[in-house]
N, CA, C, O and the ligand as a Tripos MOL2 file, in Angstrom:
@<TRIPOS>MOLECULE
protein
  305   303    77     0     0
PROTEIN
NO_CHARGES

@<TRIPOS>ATOM
      1 N         139.6630  -82.1390   76.6350 N.3       1 MET1
      2 CA        138.3160  -81.8370   76.1510 C.3       1 MET1
      3 C         137.4730  -81.2830   77.3060 C.2       1 MET1
      4 O         137.4150  -81.8770   78.3820 O.2       1 MET1
      5 N         136.8470  -80.1810   77.0760 N.am      2 ALA2
      6 CA        136.0060  -79.5600   78.0990 C.3       2 ALA2
      7 C         134.5920  -79.3910   77.5490 C.2       2 ALA2
      8 O         134.3710  -79.3000   76.3420 O.2       2 ALA2
      9 N         133.6650  -79.3550   78.4700 N.am      3 LEU3
     10 CA        132.2770  -79.1320   78.0660 C.3       3 LEU3
     11 C         131.9230  -77.6630   78.2610 C.2       3 LEU3
     12 O         132.3260  -77.0350   79.2400 O.2       3 LEU3
     13 N         131.1840  -77.1440   77.3400 N.am      4 THR4
     14 CA        130.7270  -75.7600   77.4140 C.3       4 THR4
     15 C         129.2230  -75.7490   77.1790 C.2       4 THR4
     16 O         128.6600  -76.7470   76.7300 O.2       4 THR4
     17 N         128.5800  -74.6520   77.4720 N.am      5 ALA5
     18 CA        127.1300  -74.5610   77.3030 C.3       5 ALA5
     19 C         126.7990  -74.0400   75.9120 C.2       5 ALA5
     20 O         127.4000  -73.0750   75.4380 O.2       5 ALA5
     21 N         125.8400  -74.6850   75.2660 N.am      6 CYS6
     22 CA        125.3770  -74.2260   73.9590 C.3       6 CYS6
     23 C         124.6580  -72.8790   74.1260 C.2       6 CYS6
     24 O         123.7840  -72.7590   74.9840 O.2       6 CYS6
     25 N         125.0030  -71.8830   73.3350 N.am      7 PRO7
     26 CA        124.3380  -70.5820   73.4590 C.3       7 PRO7
     27 C         122.8740  -70.6110   73.0030 C.2       7 PRO7
     28 O         122.1020  -69.7070   73.3230 O.2       7 PRO7
     29 N         122.5020  -71.6450   72.2600 N.am      8 GLU8
     30 CA        121.1440  -71.7300   71.7300 C.3       8 GLU8
     31 C         120.1990  -72.4710   72.6810 C.2       8 GLU8
     32 O         119.1180  -71.9730   72.9950 O.2       8 GLU8
     33 N         120.6080  -73.6690   73.1420 N.am      9 CYS9
     34 CA        119.7070  -74.4960   73.9500 C.3       9 CYS9
     35 C         120.2270  -74.7440   75.3570 C.2       9 CYS9
     36 O         119.5850  -75.4430   76.1400 O.2       9 CYS9
     37 N         121.4080  -74.1670   75.6940 N.am     10 GLU10
     38 CA        121.9930  -74.2910   77.0390 C.3      10 GLU10
     39 C         122.4590  -75.7230   77.3230 C.2      10 GLU10
     40 O         122.8450  -76.0300   78.4510 O.2      10 GLU10
     41 N         122.4290  -76.5790   76.3380 N.am     11 GLY11
     42 CA        122.8570  -77.9590   76.5330 C.3      11 GLY11
     43 C         124.3680  -78.0560   76.6000 C.2      11 GLY11
     44 O         125.0790  -77.1540   76.1580 O.2      11 GLY11
     45 N         124.8580  -79.1620   77.1580 N.am     12 LYS12
     46 CA        126.2960  -79.3800   77.2500 C.3      12 LYS12
     47 C         126.8310  -79.8450   75.9000 C.2      12 LYS12
     48 O         126.2790  -80.7420   75.2620 O.2      12 LYS12
     49 N         127.9140  -79.2100   75.4910 N.am     13 VAL13
     50 CA        128.4990  -79.5500   74.2100 C.3      13 VAL13
     51 C         130.0120  -79.4280   74.3250 C.2      13 VAL13
     52 O         130.5200  -78.5340   75.0010 O.2      13 VAL13
     53 N         130.7330  -80.3350   73.6610 N.am     14 SER14
     54 CA        132.1940  -80.2980   73.6960 C.3      14 SER14
     55 C         132.7080  -79.0280   73.0470 C.2      14 SER14
     56 O         132.1460  -78.5400   72.0660 O.2      14 SER14
     57 N         133.7960  -78.4950   73.6150 N.am     15 ASP15
     58 CA        134.3900  -77.2890   73.0300 C.3      15 ASP15
     59 C         135.0810  -77.6160   71.7060 C.2      15 ASP15
     60 O         135.5070  -76.7160   70.9830 O.2      15 ASP15
     61 N         135.1890  -78.9060   71.3940 N.am     16 LYS16
     62 CA        135.7810  -79.3140   70.1180 C.3      16 LYS16
     63 C         134.7100  -79.6050   69.0600 C.2      16 LYS16
     64 O         135.0310  -79.8340   67.8940 O.2      16 LYS16
     65 N         133.4680  -79.5940   69.4620 N.am     17 ALA17
     66 CA        132.3870  -79.8890   68.5240 C.3      17 ALA17
     67 C         132.1810  -78.7200   67.5630 C.2      17 ALA17
     68 O         132.3550  -77.5590   67.9350 O.2      17 ALA17
     69 N         131.8150  -79.0360   66.3450 N.am     18 PHE18
     70 CA        131.5500  -78.0010   65.3370 C.3      18 PHE18
     71 C         130.1300  -77.4670   65.4870 C.2      18 PHE18
     72 O         129.8580  -76.3040   65.1890 O.2      18 PHE18
     73 N         129.2390  -78.3210   65.9470 N.am     19 ALA19
     74 CA        127.8370  -77.9320   66.0850 C.3      19 ALA19
     75 C         127.2610  -78.6190   67.3120 C.2      19 ALA19
     76 O         127.7380  -79.6810   67.7140 O.2      19 ALA19
     77 N         126.2460  -78.0240   67.9030 N.am     20 CYS20
     78 CA        125.5950  -78.5820   69.0940 C.3      20 CYS20
     79 C         124.8820  -79.8880   68.7150 C.2      20 CYS20
     80 O         124.1180  -79.9010   67.7500 O.2      20 CYS20
     81 N         125.1150  -80.9970   69.4570 N.am     21 PRO21
     82 CA        124.4410  -82.2670   69.1320 C.3      21 PRO21
     83 C         122.9590  -82.2480   69.4610 C.2      21 PRO21
     84 O         122.2000  -83.0620   68.9360 O.2      21 PRO21
     85 N         122.5360  -81.3350   70.3180 N.am     22 SER22
     86 CA        121.1300  -81.2900   70.7240 C.3      22 SER22
     87 C         120.2710  -80.5160   69.7380 C.2      22 SER22
     88 O         119.2160  -80.9960   69.3210 O.2      22 SER22
     89 N         120.7170  -79.3160   69.3610 N.am     23 CYS23
     90 CA        119.8770  -78.4560   68.5300 C.3      23 CYS23
     91 C         120.5120  -78.1450   67.1840 C.2      23 CYS23
     92 O         119.8790  -77.5060   66.3430 O.2      23 CYS23
     93 N         121.7390  -78.5770   66.9610 N.am     24 GLY24
     94 CA        122.3830  -78.3350   65.6740 C.3      24 GLY24
     95 C         122.9350  -76.9290   65.5190 C.2      24 GLY24
     96 O         123.3490  -76.5410   64.4270 O.2      24 GLY24
     97 N         122.9430  -76.1740   66.5880 N.am     25 TYR25
     98 CA        123.4610  -74.8110   66.5230 C.3      25 TYR25
     99 C         124.9300  -74.8470   66.1440 C.2      25 TYR25
    100 O         125.7160  -75.5930   66.7280 O.2      25 TYR25
    101 N         125.2910  -74.0430   65.1690 N.am     26 ARG26
    102 CA        126.6710  -74.0140   64.6980 C.3      26 ARG26
    103 C         127.5090  -73.1770   65.6590 C.2      26 ARG26
    104 O         127.2740  -71.9840   65.8530 O.2      26 ARG26
    105 N         128.4920  -73.8460   66.2490 N.am     27 LEU27
    106 CA        129.3340  -73.1820   67.2460 C.3      27 LEU27
    107 C         130.4080  -72.3550   66.5650 C.2      27 LEU27
    108 O         130.5530  -72.3720   65.3430 O.2      27 LEU27
    109 N         131.1630  -71.6230   67.3920 N.am     28 ALA28
    110 CA        132.2050  -70.7270   66.8900 C.3      28 ALA28
    111 C         133.2340  -71.4850   66.0700 C.2      28 ALA28
    112 O         133.4840  -72.6680   66.3000 O.2      28 ALA28
    113 N         133.8140  -70.8040   65.1350 N.am     29 GLN29
    114 CA        134.8330  -71.3890   64.2680 C.3      29 GLN29
    115 C         136.0030  -71.9090   65.0990 C.2      29 GLN29
    116 O         136.3290  -71.3550   66.1490 O.2      29 GLN29
    117 N         136.6210  -72.9700   64.6190 N.am     30 GLN30
    118 CA        137.7950  -73.5290   65.2890 C.3      30 GLN30
    119 C         138.9470  -72.5310   65.2210 C.2      30 GLN30
    120 O         139.1510  -71.8470   64.2180 O.2      30 GLN30
    121 N         139.6960  -72.4750   66.3320 N.am     31 LYS31
    122 CA        140.8150  -71.5340   66.3850 C.3      31 LYS31
    123 C         141.9500  -71.9790   65.4670 C.2      31 LYS31
    124 O         142.3990  -73.1230   65.5400 O.2      31 LYS31
    125 N         142.4010  -71.0980   64.6240 N.am     32 GLY32
    126 CA        143.5880  -71.3550   63.8200 C.3      32 GLY32
    127 C         143.3780  -72.3250   62.6730 C.2      32 GLY32
    128 O         144.3200  -72.6020   61.9300 O.2      32 GLY32
    129 N         142.1840  -72.8440   62.5080 N.am     33 GLY33
    130 CA        141.9460  -73.8040   61.4350 C.3      33 GLY33
    131 C         141.4060  -73.1260   60.1910 C.2      33 GLY33
    132 O         141.1250  -71.9280   60.1970 O.2      33 GLY33
    133 N         141.2670  -73.8840   59.1470 N.am     34 SER34
    134 CA        140.6480  -73.3550   57.9400 C.3      34 SER34
    135 C         139.1320  -73.2930   58.1660 C.2      34 SER34
    136 O         138.6320  -73.8030   59.1690 O.2      34 SER34
    137 N         138.4170  -72.6810   57.2530 N.am     35 ALA35
    138 CA        136.9840  -72.4720   57.4370 C.3      35 ALA35
    139 C         136.1800  -73.7460   57.2030 C.2      35 ALA35
    140 O         135.0930  -73.9010   57.7610 O.2      35 ALA35
    141 N         136.7040  -74.6660   56.3780 N.am     36 TRP36
    142 CA        135.8600  -75.7960   55.9600 C.3      36 TRP36
    143 C         135.3560  -76.7120   57.0680 C.2      36 TRP36
    144 O         134.2290  -77.1960   56.9690 O.2      36 TRP36
    145 N         136.1620  -76.9860   58.1610 N.am     37 PRO37
    146 CA        135.5710  -77.8660   59.1940 C.3      37 PRO37
    147 C         134.3220  -77.2460   59.8170 C.2      37 PRO37
    148 O         133.3640  -77.9560   60.1240 O.2      37 PRO37
    149 N         134.3260  -75.9340   60.0030 N.am     38 GLY38
    150 CA        133.1640  -75.2470   60.5640 C.3      38 GLY38
    151 C         131.9730  -75.3390   59.6330 C.2      38 GLY38
    152 O         130.8460  -75.5600   60.0770 O.2      38 GLY38
    153 N         132.2190  -75.1690   58.3390 N.am     39 VAL39
    154 CA        131.1540  -75.2720   57.3380 C.3      39 VAL39
    155 C         130.6020  -76.6900   57.3360 C.2      39 VAL39
    156 O         129.3890  -76.8970   57.2940 O.2      39 VAL39
    157 N         131.5070  -77.6660   57.3830 N.am     40 LEU40
    158 CA        131.1140  -79.0810   57.3940 C.3      40 LEU40
    159 C         130.2620  -79.3680   58.6260 C.2      40 LEU40
    160 O         129.2230  -80.0220   58.5330 O.2      40 LEU40
    161 N         130.7180  -78.8650   59.8020 N.am     41 GLY41
    162 CA        129.9720  -79.0610   61.0430 C.3      41 GLY41
    163 C         128.5930  -78.4300   60.9630 C.2      41 GLY41
    164 O         127.6190  -79.0090   61.4440 O.2      41 GLY41
    165 N         128.5000  -77.2590   60.3660 N.am     42 GLY42
    166 CA        127.2120  -76.5780   60.2220 C.3      42 GLY42
    167 C         126.2680  -77.3720   59.3500 C.2      42 GLY42
    168 O         125.0810  -77.4900   59.6540 O.2      42 GLY42
    169 N         126.7930  -77.9170   58.2660 N.am     43 VAL43
    170 CA        125.9740  -78.7320   57.3620 C.3      43 VAL43
    171 C         125.5110  -79.9890   58.0850 C.2      43 VAL43
    172 O         124.3450  -80.3730   57.9870 O.2      43 VAL43
    173 N         126.4380  -80.6400   58.8250 N.am     44 ALA44
    174 CA        126.0960  -81.8570   59.5590 C.3      44 ALA44
    175 C         125.0590  -81.5550   60.6280 C.2      44 ALA44
    176 O         124.1210  -82.3310   60.8170 O.2      44 ALA44
    177 N         125.2130  -80.4480   61.3230 N.am     45 GLY45
    178 CA        124.2610  -80.0620   62.3590 C.3      45 GLY45
    179 C         122.8780  -79.8280   61.7920 C.2      45 GLY45
    180 O         121.8780  -80.2430   62.3760 O.2      45 GLY45
    181 N         122.8260  -79.1600   60.6470 N.am     46 THR46
    182 CA        121.5450  -78.8950   59.9790 C.3      46 THR46
    183 C         120.9160  -80.2070   59.5300 C.2      46 THR46
    184 O         119.7050  -80.3930   59.6490 O.2      46 THR46
    185 N         121.7420  -81.1190   59.0120 N.am     47 TYR47
    186 CA        121.2580  -82.4050   58.5350 C.3      47 TYR47
    187 C         120.6540  -83.2060   59.6830 C.2      47 TYR47
    188 O         119.5910  -83.8080   59.5330 O.2      47 TYR47
    189 N         121.3400  -83.2140   60.8420 N.am     48 ILE48
    190 CA        120.8560  -83.9580   62.0020 C.3      48 ILE48
    191 C         119.5270  -83.3670   62.4680 C.2      48 ILE48
    192 O         118.6040  -84.1080   62.8050 O.2      48 ILE48
    193 N         119.4260  -82.0440   62.4890 N.am     49 SER49
    194 CA        118.1870  -81.3910   62.9160 C.3      49 SER49
    195 C         117.0450  -81.7380   61.9660 C.2      49 SER49
    196 O         115.9290  -82.0180   62.4030 O.2      49 SER49
    197 N         117.3330  -81.7160   60.6420 N.am     50 ALA50
    198 CA        116.3160  -82.0380   59.6410 C.3      50 ALA50
    199 C         115.8780  -83.4920   59.8010 C.2      50 ALA50
    200 O         114.6890  -83.7970   59.7100 O.2      50 ALA50
    201 N         116.8380  -84.3920   60.0400 N.am     51 GLN51
    202 CA        116.5400  -85.8050   60.2380 C.3      51 GLN51
    203 C         115.6370  -85.9920   61.4480 C.2      51 GLN51
    204 O         114.6710  -86.7540   61.3930 O.2      51 GLN51
    205 N         115.9460  -85.3010   62.5390 N.am     52 THR52
    206 CA        115.1450  -85.3960   63.7610 C.3      52 THR52
    207 C         113.7360  -84.8960   63.5040 C.2      52 THR52
    208 O         112.7620  -85.5010   63.9530 O.2      52 THR52
    209 N         113.6280  -83.7910   62.7810 N.am     53 LEU53
    210 CA        112.3260  -83.1980   62.4650 C.3      53 LEU53
    211 C         111.4910  -84.1710   61.6370 C.2      53 LEU53
    212 O         110.3100  -84.3800   61.9150 O.2      53 LEU53
    213 N         112.1090  -84.7610   60.6220 N.am     54 VAL54
    214 CA        111.4230  -85.7280   59.7580 C.3      54 VAL54
    215 C         110.9750  -86.9320   60.5760 C.2      54 VAL54
    216 O         109.8660  -87.4330   60.3930 O.2      54 VAL54
    217 N         111.8410  -87.4010   61.4850 N.am     55 ALA55
    218 CA        111.5050  -88.5610   62.3220 C.3      55 ALA55
    219 C         110.2870  -88.2640   63.1850 C.2      55 ALA55
    220 O         109.4210  -89.1210   63.3570 O.2      55 ALA55
    221 N         110.2190  -87.0550   63.7270 N.am     56 ILE56
    222 CA        109.0860  -86.6660   64.5770 C.3      56 ILE56
    223 C         107.8010  -86.6220   63.7420 C.2      56 ILE56
    224 O         106.7630  -87.1240   64.1710 O.2      56 ILE56
    225 N         107.8740  -86.0210   62.5470 N.am     57 ILE57
    226 CA        106.6970  -85.8940   61.6780 C.3      57 ILE57
    227 C         106.2290  -87.2720   61.2220 C.2      57 ILE57
    228 O         105.0410  -87.5860   61.3080 O.2      57 ILE57
    229 N         107.1550  -88.0900   60.7400 N.am     58 VAL58
    230 CA        106.8150  -89.4390   60.2720 C.3      58 VAL58
    231 C         106.2630  -90.2700   61.4250 C.2      58 VAL58
    232 O         105.3050  -91.0230   61.2510 O.2      58 VAL58
    233 N         106.8690  -90.1320   62.5990 N.am     59 GLY59
    234 CA        106.4050  -90.8570   63.7740 C.3      59 GLY59
    235 C         104.9720  -90.4940   64.1300 C.2      59 GLY59
    236 O         104.1700  -91.3650   64.4680 O.2      59 GLY59
    237 N         104.6540  -89.2120   64.0540 N.am     60 SER60
    238 CA        103.3050  -88.7400   64.3610 C.3      60 SER60
    239 C         102.2980  -89.2960   63.3580 C.2      60 SER60
    240 O         101.2200  -89.7520   63.7400 O.2      60 SER60
    241 N         102.6560  -89.2560   62.0750 N.am     61 ILE61
    242 CA        101.7670  -89.7540   61.0160 C.3      61 ILE61
    243 C         101.5460  -91.2530   61.1850 C.2      61 ILE61
    244 O         100.4200  -91.7330   61.0580 O.2      61 ILE61
    245 N         102.6190  -91.9960   61.4730 N.am     62 MET62
    246 CA        102.5240  -93.4450   61.6600 C.3      62 MET62
    247 C         101.6170  -93.7700   62.8530 C.2      62 MET62
    248 O         100.8100  -94.6970   62.7970 O.2      62 MET62
    249 N         101.7610  -92.9980   63.9240 N.am     63 PHE63
    250 CA        100.9570  -93.2320   65.1220 C.3      63 PHE63
    251 C          99.4700  -93.0210   64.8240 C.2      63 PHE63
    252 O          98.6330  -93.8320   65.2190 O.2      63 PHE63
    253 N          99.1460  -91.9220   64.1240 N.am     64 VAL64
    254 CA         97.7540  -91.6120   63.7800 C.3      64 VAL64
    255 C          97.1940  -92.6860   62.8480 C.2      64 VAL64
    256 O          96.0620  -93.1390   63.0200 O.2      64 VAL64
    257 N          98.0010  -93.0920   61.8540 N.am     65 ALA65
    258 CA         97.5630  -94.1180   60.9070 C.3      65 ALA65
    259 C          97.3240  -95.4420   61.6320 C.2      65 ALA65
    260 O          96.3330  -96.1240   61.3710 O.2      65 ALA65
    261 N          98.2260  -95.8040   62.5360 N.am     66 PHE66
    262 CA         98.0970  -97.0480   63.3080 C.3      66 PHE66
    263 C          96.8390  -97.0080   64.1800 C.2      66 PHE66
    264 O          96.0950  -97.9850   64.2630 O.2      66 PHE66
    265 N          96.6180  -95.8690   64.8210 N.am     67 ALA67
    266 CA         95.4320  -95.7100   65.6730 C.3      67 ALA67
    267 C          94.1620  -95.8400   64.8390 C.2      67 ALA67
    268 O          93.2030  -96.4830   65.2650 O.2      67 ALA67
    269 N          94.1500  -95.2290   63.6470 N.am     68 ALA68
    270 CA         92.9860  -95.2830   62.7650 C.3      68 ALA68
    271 C          92.7060  -96.7180   62.3260 C.2      68 ALA68
    272 O          91.5500  -97.1410   62.2820 O.2      68 ALA68
    273 N          93.7650  -97.4690   61.9990 N.am     69 ILE69
    274 CA         93.6130  -98.8690   61.5720 C.3      69 ILE69
    275 C          93.0620  -99.7000   62.7270 C.2      69 ILE69
    276 O          92.1760 -100.5300   62.5260 O.2      69 ILE69
    277 N          93.5760  -99.4850   63.9190 N.am     70 MET70
    278 CA         93.1240 -100.2360   65.1010 C.3      70 MET70
    279 C          91.6450  -99.9400   65.4050 C.2      70 MET70
    280 O          90.8760 -100.8460   65.7270 O.2      70 MET70
    281 N          91.2640  -98.6660   65.2990 N.am     71 ILE71
    282 CA         89.8680  -98.2830   65.5640 C.3      71 ILE71
    283 C          88.9610  -98.9340   64.5090 C.2      71 ILE71
    284 O          87.8950  -99.4590   64.8320 O.2      71 ILE71
    285 N          89.4080  -98.8890   63.2320 N.am     72 ALA72
    286 CA         88.6310  -99.4950   62.1480 C.3      72 ALA72
    287 C          88.4950 -100.9940   62.3620 C.2      72 ALA72
    288 O          87.4370 -101.5680   62.1020 O.2      72 ALA72
    289 N          89.5710 -101.6360   62.8390 N.am     73 ALA73
    290 CA         89.5520 -103.0910   63.0830 C.3      73 ALA73
    291 C          88.6170 -103.4370   64.2220 C.2      73 ALA73
    292 O          87.9210 -104.4500   64.1670 O.2      73 ALA73
    293 N          88.5920 -102.6060   65.2590 N.am     74 ILE74
    294 CA         87.7270 -102.8390   66.4150 C.3      74 ILE74
    295 C          86.2510 -102.6530   66.0380 C.2      74 ILE74
    296 O          85.3910 -103.4230   66.4650 O.2      74 ILE74
    297 N          85.9720 -101.6250   65.2360 N.am     75 LEU75
    298 CA         84.5960 -101.2900   64.8640 C.3      75 LEU75
    299 C          84.0090 -102.2430   63.8310 C.2      75 LEU75
    300 O          82.7900 -102.3870   63.7440 O.2      75 LEU75
    301 N          84.8660 -102.8960   63.0460 N.am     76 SER76
    302 CA         84.3580 -103.7710   61.9800 C.3      76 SER76
    303 C          83.9720 -105.1480   62.5250 C.2      76 SER76
    304 O          83.5260 -106.0090   61.7660 O.2      76 SER76
    305 ZN        122.1650  -76.4820   71.3560 Zn       77 ZN77
@<TRIPOS>BOND
     1     1     2 1
     2     2     3 1
     3     3     4 2
     4     3     5 am
     5     5     6 1
     6     6     7 1
     7     7     8 2
     8     7     9 am
     9     9    10 1
    10    10    11 1
    11    11    12 2
    12    11    13 am
    13    13    14 1
    14    14    15 1
    15    15    16 2
    16    15    17 am
    17    17    18 1
    18    18    19 1
    19    19    20 2
    20    19    21 am
    21    21    22 1
    22    22    23 1
    23    23    24 2
    24    23    25 am
    25    25    26 1
    26    26    27 1
    27    27    28 2
    28    27    29 am
    29    29    30 1
    30    30    31 1
    31    31    32 2
    32    31    33 am
    33    33    34 1
    34    34    35 1
    35    35    36 2
    36    35    37 am
    37    37    38 1
    38    38    39 1
    39    39    40 2
    40    39    41 am
    41    41    42 1
    42    42    43 1
    43    43    44 2
    44    43    45 am
    45    45    46 1
    46    46    47 1
    47    47    48 2
    48    47    49 am
    49    49    50 1
    50    50    51 1
    51    51    52 2
    52    51    53 am
    53    53    54 1
    54    54    55 1
    55    55    56 2
    56    55    57 am
    57    57    58 1
    58    58    59 1
    59    59    60 2
    60    59    61 am
    61    61    62 1
    62    62    63 1
    63    63    64 2
    64    63    65 am
    65    65    66 1
    66    66    67 1
    67    67    68 2
    68    67    69 am
    69    69    70 1
    70    70    71 1
    71    71    72 2
    72    71    73 am
    73    73    74 1
    74    74    75 1
    75    75    76 2
    76    75    77 am
    77    77    78 1
    78    78    79 1
    79    79    80 2
    80    79    81 am
    81    81    82 1
    82    82    83 1
    83    83    84 2
    84    83    85 am
    85    85    86 1
    86    86    87 1
    87    87    88 2
    88    87    89 am
    89    89    90 1
    90    90    91 1
    91    91    92 2
    92    91    93 am
    93    93    94 1
    94    94    95 1
    95    95    96 2
    96    95    97 am
    97    97    98 1
    98    98    99 1
    99    99   100 2
   100    99   101 am
   101   101   102 1
   102   102   103 1
   103   103   104 2
   104   103   105 am
   105   105   106 1
   106   106   107 1
   107   107   108 2
   108   107   109 am
   109   109   110 1
   110   110   111 1
   111   111   112 2
   112   111   113 am
   113   113   114 1
   114   114   115 1
   115   115   116 2
   116   115   117 am
   117   117   118 1
   118   118   119 1
   119   119   120 2
   120   119   121 am
   121   121   122 1
   122   122   123 1
   123   123   124 2
   124   123   125 am
   125   125   126 1
   126   126   127 1
   127   127   128 2
   128   127   129 am
   129   129   130 1
   130   130   131 1
   131   131   132 2
   132   131   133 am
   133   133   134 1
   134   134   135 1
   135   135   136 2
   136   135   137 am
   137   137   138 1
   138   138   139 1
   139   139   140 2
   140   139   141 am
   141   141   142 1
   142   142   143 1
   143   143   144 2
   144   143   145 am
   145   145   146 1
   146   146   147 1
   147   147   148 2
   148   147   149 am
   149   149   150 1
   150   150   151 1
   151   151   152 2
   152   151   153 am
   153   153   154 1
   154   154   155 1
   155   155   156 2
   156   155   157 am
   157   157   158 1
   158   158   159 1
   159   159   160 2
   160   159   161 am
   161   161   162 1
   162   162   163 1
   163   163   164 2
   164   163   165 am
   165   165   166 1
   166   166   167 1
   167   167   168 2
   168   167   169 am
   169   169   170 1
   170   170   171 1
   171   171   172 2
   172   171   173 am
   173   173   174 1
   174   174   175 1
   175   175   176 2
   176   175   177 am
   177   177   178 1
   178   178   179 1
   179   179   180 2
   180   179   181 am
   181   181   182 1
   182   182   183 1
   183   183   184 2
   184   183   185 am
   185   185   186 1
   186   186   187 1
   187   187   188 2
   188   187   189 am
   189   189   190 1
   190   190   191 1
   191   191   192 2
   192   191   193 am
   193   193   194 1
   194   194   195 1
   195   195   196 2
   196   195   197 am
   197   197   198 1
   198   198   199 1
   199   199   200 2
   200   199   201 am
   201   201   202 1
   202   202   203 1
   203   203   204 2
   204   203   205 am
   205   205   206 1
   206   206   207 1
   207   207   208 2
   208   207   209 am
   209   209   210 1
   210   210   211 1
   211   211   212 2
   212   211   213 am
   213   213   214 1
   214   214   215 1
   215   215   216 2
   216   215   217 am
   217   217   218 1
   218   218   219 1
   219   219   220 2
   220   219   221 am
   221   221   222 1
   222   222   223 1
   223   223   224 2
   224   223   225 am
   225   225   226 1
   226   226   227 1
   227   227   228 2
   228   227   229 am
   229   229   230 1
   230   230   231 1
   231   231   232 2
   232   231   233 am
   233   233   234 1
   234   234   235 1
   235   235   236 2
   236   235   237 am
   237   237   238 1
   238   238   239 1
   239   239   240 2
   240   239   241 am
   241   241   242 1
   242   242   243 1
   243   243   244 2
   244   243   245 am
   245   245   246 1
   246   246   247 1
   247   247   248 2
   248   247   249 am
   249   249   250 1
   250   250   251 1
   251   251   252 2
   252   251   253 am
   253   253   254 1
   254   254   255 1
   255   255   256 2
   256   255   257 am
   257   257   258 1
   258   258   259 1
   259   259   260 2
   260   259   261 am
   261   261   262 1
   262   262   263 1
   263   263   264 2
   264   263   265 am
   265   265   266 1
   266   266   267 1
   267   267   268 2
   268   267   269 am
   269   269   270 1
   270   270   271 1
   271   271   272 2
   272   271   273 am
   273   273   274 1
   274   274   275 1
   275   275   276 2
   276   275   277 am
   277   277   278 1
   278   278   279 1
   279   279   280 2
   280   279   281 am
   281   281   282 1
   282   282   283 1
   283   283   284 2
   284   283   285 am
   285   285   286 1
   286   286   287 1
   287   287   288 2
   288   287   289 am
   289   289   290 1
   290   290   291 1
   291   291   292 2
   292   291   293 am
   293   293   294 1
   294   294   295 1
   295   295   296 2
   296   295   297 am
   297   297   298 1
   298   298   299 1
   299   299   300 2
   300   299   301 am
   301   301   302 1
   302   302   303 1
   303   303   304 2
@<TRIPOS>SUBSTRUCTURE
     1 MET1         2 RESIDUE 1 A MET
     2 ALA2         6 RESIDUE 1 A ALA
     3 LEU3        10 RESIDUE 1 A LEU
     4 THR4        14 RESIDUE 1 A THR
     5 ALA5        18 RESIDUE 1 A ALA
     6 CYS6        22 RESIDUE 1 A CYS
     7 PRO7        26 RESIDUE 1 A PRO
     8 GLU8        30 RESIDUE 1 A GLU
     9 CYS9        34 RESIDUE 1 A CYS
    10 GLU10       38 RESIDUE 1 A GLU
    11 GLY11       42 RESIDUE 1 A GLY
    12 LYS12       46 RESIDUE 1 A LYS
    13 VAL13       50 RESIDUE 1 A VAL
    14 SER14       54 RESIDUE 1 A SER
    15 ASP15       58 RESIDUE 1 A ASP
    16 LYS16       62 RESIDUE 1 A LYS
    17 ALA17       66 RESIDUE 1 A ALA
    18 PHE18       70 RESIDUE 1 A PHE
    19 ALA19       74 RESIDUE 1 A ALA
    20 CYS20       78 RESIDUE 1 A CYS
    21 PRO21       82 RESIDUE 1 A PRO
    22 SER22       86 RESIDUE 1 A SER
    23 CYS23       90 RESIDUE 1 A CYS
    24 GLY24       94 RESIDUE 1 A GLY
    25 TYR25       98 RESIDUE 1 A TYR
    26 ARG26      102 RESIDUE 1 A ARG
    27 LEU27      106 RESIDUE 1 A LEU
    28 ALA28      110 RESIDUE 1 A ALA
    29 GLN29      114 RESIDUE 1 A GLN
    30 GLN30      118 RESIDUE 1 A GLN
    31 LYS31      122 RESIDUE 1 A LYS
    32 GLY32      126 RESIDUE 1 A GLY
    33 GLY33      130 RESIDUE 1 A GLY
    34 SER34      134 RESIDUE 1 A SER
    35 ALA35      138 RESIDUE 1 A ALA
    36 TRP36      142 RESIDUE 1 A TRP
    37 PRO37      146 RESIDUE 1 A PRO
    38 GLY38      150 RESIDUE 1 A GLY
    39 VAL39      154 RESIDUE 1 A VAL
    40 LEU40      158 RESIDUE 1 A LEU
    41 GLY41      162 RESIDUE 1 A GLY
    42 GLY42      166 RESIDUE 1 A GLY
    43 VAL43      170 RESIDUE 1 A VAL
    44 ALA44      174 RESIDUE 1 A ALA
    45 GLY45      178 RESIDUE 1 A GLY
    46 THR46      182 RESIDUE 1 A THR
    47 TYR47      186 RESIDUE 1 A TYR
    48 ILE48      190 RESIDUE 1 A ILE
    49 SER49      194 RESIDUE 1 A SER
    50 ALA50      198 RESIDUE 1 A ALA
    51 GLN51      202 RESIDUE 1 A GLN
    52 THR52      206 RESIDUE 1 A THR
    53 LEU53      210 RESIDUE 1 A LEU
    54 VAL54      214 RESIDUE 1 A VAL
    55 ALA55      218 RESIDUE 1 A ALA
    56 ILE56      222 RESIDUE 1 A ILE
    57 ILE57      226 RESIDUE 1 A ILE
    58 VAL58      230 RESIDUE 1 A VAL
    59 GLY59      234 RESIDUE 1 A GLY
    60 SER60      238 RESIDUE 1 A SER
    61 ILE61      242 RESIDUE 1 A ILE
    62 MET62      246 RESIDUE 1 A MET
    63 PHE63      250 RESIDUE 1 A PHE
    64 VAL64      254 RESIDUE 1 A VAL
    65 ALA65      258 RESIDUE 1 A ALA
    66 PHE66      262 RESIDUE 1 A PHE
    67 ALA67      266 RESIDUE 1 A ALA
    68 ALA68      270 RESIDUE 1 A ALA
    69 ILE69      274 RESIDUE 1 A ILE
    70 MET70      278 RESIDUE 1 A MET
    71 ILE71      282 RESIDUE 1 A ILE
    72 ALA72      286 RESIDUE 1 A ALA
    73 ALA73      290 RESIDUE 1 A ALA
    74 ILE74      294 RESIDUE 1 A ILE
    75 LEU75      298 RESIDUE 1 A LEU
    76 SER76      302 RESIDUE 1 A SER
    77 ZN77       305 GROUP 0 **** ****
């Protein structure tokens, strides 16, 4: 197993990985294999990216809501 650089984010990624773990970029198709593992990896990569995005958005909303509740509690 060797590490290679992701063409999208320059992060280190295994040459056996289907998609970049950092940015979800779909890497080149596996040599000599059928197409489905690459498709599966692309779907998984997209799913991980979407999950990360949702976590960031939800985290931001929770932080603002928590801050608002704390300010309201202090002022009351
Ligand atoms: Zn990447």
